[in-house]
C-alpha positions in Angstrom: 10.5 21.1 9.2 6.9 19.7 10.8 4.5 22.3 10.2 1.0 21.5 11.6 -0.4 17.9 13.2 -1.1 16.8 9.8 2.3 17.2 8.5 3.1 15.0 11.8 0.3 12.4 11.2 1.3 12.2 7.6 4.8 11.0 9.0 3.7 9.0 11.2 1.6 6.5 9.2 4.0 6.1 5.9 7.7 6.9 6.9 8.8 3.9 5.9 12.5 3.0 7.4 13.9 4.3 11.1 12.3 6.3 13.4 10.4 9.2 12.9 11.7 11.1 15.4 10.8 14.8 14.9 7.3 13.6 14.4 6.5 12.0 17.6 8.2 14.5 19.2 5.9 17.2 17.5 3.0 15.9 18.8 4.3 14.7 22.4 5.1 18.5 23.7 2.2 19.9 21.7 -0.8 21.6 23.7 -3.2 19.1 24.1 -5.9 19.1 21.0 -8.5 16.8 20.1 -7.0 16.1 16.4 -4.4 14.6 18.1 -6.7 12.7 20.7 -8.7 11.3 18.1 -5.5 9.8 16.1 -4.8 8.4 19.6 -7.7 6.2 20.1 -8.3 5.8 16.6 -4.8 3.4 16.1 -4.6 2.5 19.6 -8.5 1.0 19.2 -7.4 -0.7 15.6 -3.5 -1.8 15.6 -4.4 -5.0 14.9 -8.0 -4.8 13.0 -7.8 -5.1 9.0 -10.8 -4.6 8.6 -11.6 -1.6 9.9 -7.8 -0.1 8.4 -8.5 -2.1 5.1 -5.7 -4.8 3.5 -4.8 -2.4 0.5 -4.8 1.3 2.9 -1.5 2.9 2.0 -1.1 3.5 5.4 3.0 2.2 7.5 3.1 -0.9 9.8 5.0 0.5 12.6 2.3 4.0 12.5 0.5 2.8 15.4 3.9 2.2 17.7 4.4 5.5 17.0 0.5 6.7 18.1 1.3 4.4 21.1 4.6 6.3 22.4 2.3 9.9 21.5 0.3 8.5 23.6 2.2 9.0 27.3 1.4 13.0 26.7 -2.1 12.0 26.3 -2.9 10.2 29.6 -6.9 11.0 29.6 -9.8 8.5 30.6 -10.3 8.6 27.5 -7.3 6.5 25.9 -8.3 3.7 28.9 -10.6 1.5 26.9 -8.4 1.7 23.8 -5.6 0.8 25.3 -7.9 -2.3 27.1 -8.5 -3.3 23.2 -4.7 -3.4 22.7 -5.0 -6.5 24.2 -8.6 -8.3 24.1 -9.7 -8.0 21.6 -7.4 -10.5 18.6 -4.9 -13.3 19.3 -2.0 -10.7 18.4 1.9 -11.4 19.1 3.8 -7.7 18.1 6.2 -7.5 21.4 6.9 -4.4 20.9 3.5 -2.3 21.1 2.1 -4.7 23.5 5.6 -3.8 25.4 4.5 0.0 24.8 1.2 -0.6 25.6 2.0 -1.7 29.6 3.9 1.2 29.7 0.5 3.0 29.2 -1.1 0.5 31.5 1.0 1.8 34.2 1.6 5.3 33.2 -2.2 5.9 33.4 -2.5 3.6 36.4 -0.2 6.5 38.1 -1.9 9.3 36.9 -5.5 8.8 37.4 -5.7 6.1 39.7 -8.2 3.7 40.7 -10.2 5.4 37.3 -8.1 3.3 35.3 -7.5 0.3 38.2 -10.5 -0.3 38.9 -11.2 -0.9 34.9 -8.2 -3.0 33.6 -8.8 -5.2 37.0 -12.5 -5.5 35.7 -11.3 -6.3 32.4 -8.9 -8.9 33.7 -11.7 -10.4 35.8 -13.6 -11.4 32.4 -10.6 -12.3 30.7 -10.6 -14.9 33.3 -13.7 -15.6 33.6 -14.6 -16.6 29.7 -11.4 -18.7 29.8 -9.7 -15.4 27.3 -6.2 -16.4 25.7 -6.4 -12.8 24.2 -2.5 -11.5 26.2 -4.4 -9.8 28.6 -1.8 -10.6 30.5 -0.2 -7.2 30.3 -2.9 -5.9 31.9 -1.5 -7.1 35.4 1.2 -3.9 35.6 -1.6 -2.5 37.3 -1.1 -4.8 40.2 2.0 -2.2 41.1 -1.0 0.2 41.7 -3.3 -2.3 43.6 -4.6 -0.8 47.0 -5.9 -4.4 48.6 -8.1 -3.0 50.8 -10.0 -1.1 48.1 -10.0 -3.7 46.0 -9.4 -7.3 48.4 -12.8 -9.2 46.6 -11.7 -9.1 43.3 -8.2 -10.2 44.2 -9.6 -12.9 45.6 -11.6 -13.2 42.2 -8.8 -13.8 40.3 -8.5 -17.2 41.6 -12.3 -18.3 40.6 -11.3 -19.7 37.7 -7.9 -21.0 36.2 -6.7 -18.5 33.8 -5.4 -19.0 30.6 -1.9 -16.6 31.6 -1.9 -18.6 35.6 2.0 -18.7 35.7 2.7 -14.3 34.4 -0.2 -14.1 37.4 1.3 -15.5 39.4 4.5 -13.9 38.8 3.0 -10.5 39.1 0.5 -11.2 42.5 2.9 -10.2 44.8 3.4 -6.7 43.2 -0.2 -5.7 44.5 0.9 -2.9 47.5 0.2 -5.9 50.2 1.4 -5.9 53.7 1.4 -8.5 56.3 0.6 -6.2 59.0 -1.9 -4.2 56.9 -4.1 -7.1 55.4 -3.1 -10.2 57.1 -6.8 -11.5 56.7 -6.5 -11.1 53.7 -3.2 -12.8 52.3 -4.7 -16.1 54.4 -7.2 -16.3 52.7 -5.3 -15.6 49.7 -2.7 -18.5 50.2 -5.4 -20.7 51.1 -6.1 -20.6 47.3 -3.6 -20.6 46.3 -2.5 -23.5 48.4 -5.5 -25.1 47.2 -4.4 -24.8 43.5 -0.7 -26.0 44.5 -1.7 -29.4 45.7 -3.8 -29.8 42.6 -1.0 -29.9 40.6 1.7 -31.3 43.2 -1.1 -34.1 43.1 -1.1 -34.8 39.2 0.6 -38.0 38.5 2.5 -36.5 34.9 4.0 -33.5 35.0 4.6 -32.0 31.8 7.7 -29.0 32.1 4.8 -26.4 31.4 3.0 -27.3 34.7 6.3 -27.6 36.2 7.5 -24.6 35.7 3.8 -23.5 37.0 3.9 -25.5 40.4 7.2 -23.8 41.4 5.4 -19.9 40.2 2.7 -20.9 42.7 5.4 -21.9 45.4 7.4 -18.6 44.3 4.7 -16.5 44.6 3.3 -17.6 48.2 7.1 -17.6 49.1 6.6 -13.6 48.5 3.4 -13.3 49.5 4.8 -14.4 53.0 7.5 -11.7 53.2 4.8 -9.5 51.9 6.0 -5.5 53.4 5.1 -2.8 50.1 6.6 -0.4 50.0 9.4 -1.6 48.8 12.7 -0.2 47.2 11.9 -2.5 43.9 8.0 -1.2 43.7 9.2 2.6 44.1 11.9 1.8 41.1 9.4 0.4 38.6 7.2 3.8 39.8 9.7 6.1 37.9 9.4 7.6 34.7 11.7 6.7 32.0 13.1 8.7 28.7 10.7 7.7 25.5 13.1 9.3 23.1 16.2 7.5 25.0 14.0 4.3 25.1 13.3 3.9 21.4 17.2 4.9 20.8 18.1 1.8 21.7 15.2 0.1 19.5 16.7 1.7 16.5 17.6 -1.9 15.2 14.3 -3.2 15.1 13.1 -0.1 12.3 16.6 -0.5 10.0 15.8 -2.9 7.2 18.3 -5.5 7.7 21.3 -5.4 5.0 21.9 -8.4 2.6 24.4 -10.4 3.5 26.8 -11.5 0.3 26.3 -15.4 1.1 23.2 -15.4 0.7 20.7 -12.3 -0.5 17.1 -12.6 -0.1 15.1 -12.5 -2.9 12.4 -9.7 -3.4 9.0 -11.2 -4.3 8.6 -12.0 -7.8 4.6 -11.0 -7.6 3.9 -9.3 -4.1 0.6 -7.3 -5.0 -0.4 -11.4 -4.8 1.0 -11.3 -1.2 -1.9 -10.6 1.5 -0.4 -8.2 4.4 -1.0 -11.3 6.9 0.4 -14.0 5.3 3.7 -15.0 5.7 6.7 -13.0 4.6 8.1 -14.9 1.2 11.5 -13.7 3.2 11.3 -16.3 5.2 11.7 -14.1 8.4 8.4 -16.3 9.8 6.7 -12.9 10.8 3.5 -11.6 8.4 4.5 -9.6 5.7 2.9 -6.2 6.8 5.8 -7.0 9.7 8.4 -7.6 7.2 8.8 -6.9 4.1 5.8 -4.9 2.5 
């Protein structure tokens, strides 16, 4: 039985097996409270920052993800920058937290409109300008909510410099609320930019599989934009909010320790104290120690 916010915080930060449904549920359905919002901001901002969390601090590595679920109930402007930080401060690949961060991008755009959309788009442009390799592609989820009339200049700037995540950018661009009837001039100018880029790839003397994949995505993007007629059925479907608890139940296997096989049991580390949290796990999974057998 959860008896306070502090008790729920303790569970989220220390439970090391399974999904803490009760604690998440308790915080998710509480009336908005300052201490909950402060926790959400802290864990979203520092999910990957060991220098803040500390190498020896006693916390459950999945804690940032649990708080990112609770954040669905706290869609305020204070969460915009912490969500951006998930994708633009460190080059980490923790897929399930990134996926949940993308959910928050969608929900913040839906709830706050241009207040969130503008900041996400500005950050994307800044990342492209600096040729960043951070995983800011998850911010492309905001494209579904962009009004082309309001952001025509920024849309064209997306191709002022070649993005590290160009393929993802091309795949997401048709999700912008384009309409051939409402935005013919913008789409024409955009197509000219894409055509120049397509020719650049098409004229390469040697195309490896990555270049060919980008070229194919370019062609697909141009074709999709030539038929743009927002809103589409898919766009409307994408805006439907999911049931967070039902989603977590589909992910339970990711948070349940794997049973040892009879054929080749994995030996425990002989001296765990000498293994850093960010070192490869000695079990051979390929994951960091803090994400695996810690």
